C-alpha positions as CSV (number, residue, x, y, z in Angstrom):
1,M,1.9,14.3,-13.0
2,S,4.2,11.4,-12.3
3,Y,4.1,9.5,-9.0
4,V,7.1,8.0,-7.2
5,T,5.8,5.4,-4.8
6,K,7.7,4.8,-1.6
7,A,6.7,1.1,-1.8
8,D,10.0,0.4,-3.6
9,L,12.3,2.0,-1.0
10,G,13.3,-1.5,0.2
11,G,15.0,-2.1,-3.2
12,Q,17.1,1.1,-3.0
13,P,20.6,1.4,-1.5
14,G,21.8,3.9,1.0
15,F,19.4,3.4,3.9
16,G,21.5,1.2,6.2
17,K,20.6,-2.0,7.9
18,V,17.1,-2.9,9.0
19,V,17.0,-2.9,12.8
20,P,14.1,-4.9,14.1
21,E,12.2,-3.5,17.1
22,S,11.2,-5.5,20.1
23,E,8.2,-7.7,19.6
24,G,5.0,-6.0,20.9
25,E,6.5,-2.5,21.0
26,L,3.6,-0.8,19.2
27,F,3.9,2.9,20.1
28,H,6.7,5.3,21.0
29,A,4.7,8.4,22.0
30,A,1.4,9.1,23.7
31,W,-0.1,10.7,20.5
32,E,0.5,7.6,18.3
33,P,-2.4,5.4,19.5
34,R,-4.7,8.5,19.2
35,A,-3.5,9.0,15.6
36,L,-4.2,5.3,14.8
37,A,-7.7,5.7,16.3
38,L,-8.4,8.7,14.1
39,V,-7.3,6.9,11.0
40,L,-9.4,3.8,11.8
41,A,-12.4,5.9,12.7
42,M,-12.3,8.0,9.5
43,G,-11.6,4.9,7.4
44,A,-14.8,3.4,8.8
45,T,-16.9,6.3,7.5
46,G,-16.4,5.1,3.9
47,S,-15.1,8.4,2.7
48,W,-12.3,6.5,0.9
49,N,-11.1,2.9,0.4
50,I,-7.9,1.3,1.8
51,D,-6.1,1.6,-1.5
52,A,-6.8,5.3,-1.8
53,S,-5.4,5.8,1.7
54,R,-2.3,3.8,1.0
55,A,-1.8,5.7,-2.3
56,V,-1.8,9.0,-0.4
57,R,0.6,7.7,2.3
58,E,3.1,6.3,-0.2
59,T,3.2,9.5,-2.3
60,L,3.7,12.0,0.5
61,P,6.6,14.2,-0.6
62,D,8.3,14.1,2.8
63,Y,7.7,10.3,3.4
64,R,11.3,9.6,4.1
65,D,11.5,12.2,6.8
66,L,8.4,11.0,8.7
67,S,8.0,8.3,11.4
68,Y,5.4,5.5,10.9
69,Y,2.5,7.3,12.6
70,Q,3.5,10.7,11.3
71,I,3.0,9.2,7.8
72,W,-0.5,7.9,8.8
73,L,-1.5,11.2,10.3
74,S,-0.1,13.3,7.5
75,A,-2.0,11.2,4.9
76,L,-5.2,11.4,6.9
77,E,-4.9,15.2,6.9
78,Q,-4.5,15.1,3.1
79,L,-7.5,12.8,2.6
80,M,-9.7,15.0,4.7
81,L,-8.5,18.2,3.1
82,Q,-9.3,16.8,-0.3
83,R,-12.9,16.1,0.8
84,G,-13.6,19.3,2.7
85,Q,-13.8,17.4,6.0
86,V,-11.1,19.6,7.6
87,F,-9.6,22.9,6.6
88,P,-6.1,24.4,6.7
89,D,-6.9,26.9,9.4
90,E,-8.2,24.0,11.6
91,L,-5.0,22.1,11.2
92,T,-3.0,25.1,12.0
93,S,-5.0,26.1,15.1
94,G,-5.9,22.6,16.3
95,E,-9.5,23.8,16.7
96,M,-12.7,23.1,14.8
97,R,-13.7,26.3,13.0
98,H,-16.2,25.0,10.4
99,A,-19.3,23.0,10.6
100,P,-18.7,19.3,10.5
101,T,-19.2,17.3,7.3
102,P,-22.0,14.7,7.6
103,M,-20.7,11.2,7.4
104,A,-22.3,8.2,5.7
105,R,-21.2,5.9,8.6
106,V,-19.9,6.4,12.1
107,L,-17.9,3.8,13.9
108,Q,-19.4,3.5,17.4
109,V,-17.0,2.6,20.3
110,A,-18.9,-0.5,21.2
111,N,-18.5,-1.9,17.6
112,V,-14.7,-1.3,17.3
113,P,-13.6,-4.9,18.4
114,A,-16.0,-6.6,16.0
115,V,-15.2,-4.3,13.1
116,L,-11.5,-4.8,13.5
117,A,-11.9,-8.6,13.8
118,K,-14.0,-8.8,10.7
119,G,-11.7,-6.9,8.4
120,S,-12.4,-6.3,4.8
121,P,-11.6,-9.3,2.5
122,T,-10.3,-8.4,-0.9
123,E,-10.8,-11.8,-2.7
124,R,-13.3,-11.7,-5.5
125,P,-14.8,-14.2,-8.0
126,A,-12.5,-14.7,-11.0
127,S,-13.9,-13.6,-14.3
128,A,-11.4,-15.8,-16.3
129,P,-8.9,-18.5,-15.7
130,A,-5.5,-17.6,-14.4
131,R,-3.0,-16.9,-17.1
132,F,0.0,-18.1,-15.1
133,A,0.7,-21.2,-13.0
134,M,2.9,-22.4,-10.1
135,G,6.5,-22.7,-11.2
136,Q,6.1,-20.6,-14.3
137,P,8.8,-18.1,-15.2
138,V,7.5,-14.6,-15.7
139,R,8.9,-11.1,-16.3
140,M,7.5,-8.0,-14.6
141,H,6.4,-5.2,-16.8
142,H,8.5,-2.0,-16.9
143,L,6.0,0.7,-16.1
144,G,8.5,3.6,-15.8
145,K,6.9,6.8,-14.7
146,V,3.1,6.6,-14.4
147,D,0.4,9.1,-13.6
148,H,-1.0,7.2,-10.7
149,H,0.2,5.3,-7.6
150,T,1.1,1.7,-8.3
151,R,1.8,-1.3,-6.1
152,L,4.5,-2.6,-8.5
153,P,7.8,-1.8,-6.8
154,G,10.3,-0.1,-9.2
155,Y,13.2,-2.4,-8.2
156,V,11.4,-5.5,-9.7
157,Q,10.2,-3.8,-12.9
158,G,11.6,-5.6,-16.0
159,K,13.0,-8.4,-13.8
160,R,12.5,-12.2,-14.2
161,G,11.0,-14.3,-11.5
162,T,9.1,-17.5,-10.8
163,I,5.5,-17.9,-9.7
164,V,5.5,-19.6,-6.3
165,H,1.9,-19.0,-5.2
166,V,-1.5,-18.3,-6.9
167,H,-3.8,-16.4,-4.6
168,G,-7.0,-16.2,-6.6
169,A,-8.6,-13.0,-7.9
170,H,-8.3,-9.9,-5.7
171,V,-9.3,-6.2,-5.9
172,F,-6.7,-4.4,-8.2
173,A,-5.2,-1.8,-5.9
174,D,-4.1,0.5,-8.8
175,S,-7.6,1.1,-10.2
176,H,-9.3,1.0,-6.8
177,A,-7.1,3.8,-5.5
178,Q,-8.1,6.0,-8.4
179,G,-11.8,5.5,-7.9
180,L,-12.1,3.4,-11.0
181,G,-13.6,0.4,-9.4
182,E,-12.3,-2.9,-8.1
183,Q,-11.4,-4.5,-11.5
184,P,-10.4,-7.8,-9.8
185,Q,-7.3,-9.6,-11.2
186,W,-5.5,-12.8,-10.4
187,L,-2.8,-12.2,-7.7
188,Y,0.5,-14.1,-7.6
189,T,3.5,-14.3,-5.4
190,V,6.6,-14.0,-7.6
191,E,10.0,-15.0,-6.3
192,F,13.2,-13.3,-7.5
193,D,16.8,-14.4,-7.1
194,E,19.1,-11.7,-5.5
195,A,21.4,-11.7,-8.6
196,E,18.4,-10.9,-10.8
197,L,17.6,-7.9,-8.7
198,W,21.0,-6.5,-7.8
199,G,23.4,-8.1,-10.3
200,D,26.2,-10.6,-10.1
201,E,28.5,-8.1,-8.4
202,A,26.3,-7.7,-5.4
203,P,27.4,-9.8,-2.3
204,R,25.7,-13.1,-2.4
205,Q,23.8,-14.0,0.7
206,N,21.6,-16.8,-0.7
207,L,18.6,-14.6,-0.5
208,S,15.4,-14.4,-2.5
209,V,12.8,-11.7,-2.6
210,S,9.0,-12.4,-3.0
211,V,6.6,-9.8,-4.3
212,D,2.8,-10.2,-4.6
213,A,1.9,-9.0,-8.1
214,W,-1.4,-8.7,-10.0
215,E,-1.7,-10.4,-13.4
216,S,-1.5,-7.2,-15.4
217,Y,2.0,-6.7,-14.0
218,L,3.3,-9.9,-15.5
219,E,4.2,-11.3,-18.9
220,A,5.3,-14.8,-19.9
221,T,9.0,-15.5,-20.4
222,S,11.1,-18.5,-21.0
């Protein structure tokens, strides 16, 4: 099975201009904050990690047709279906029809502010020195079709860029999402010139694009 990640939609043409919304406009319907609460509560049970949930969201077949919180809710349904925490007849009826699945952890209402404020740091001790340095030119690997979700956007694969920041070692999302462990790697910010990404014929707007990339995505180039 080959996955097409929606993380690279930003590099594809045909979607029109990005129209920013008003600052602080968080929800557009009464059900959206409830959906967000469900996602946060289920994530806190430890049934899956953040990379597994992102992988499901970004590989939804109808991703492009869904609103932001529809994506979150649809992915939550898939994650729970996969683990027997909800069943198709319950989703259809909107009623609980099976015994609830015991959870390892339950997020209590009183603890919500502290849990959200704490977050979940992804930085880890480095097992080896960084292979790349600030200002170094690199080329992104060309993964093509892969049998798993990846955080490497398709529109930068095979492209040349420059290291502009070294972030330390972080949980490798590709392996973490597959249940293969954290496998920490050095994480870099790579900056690309617009002509490198879209060619010399594209209208020049003096733009650059920055992508955070793990070390295994990169190779040295001159």
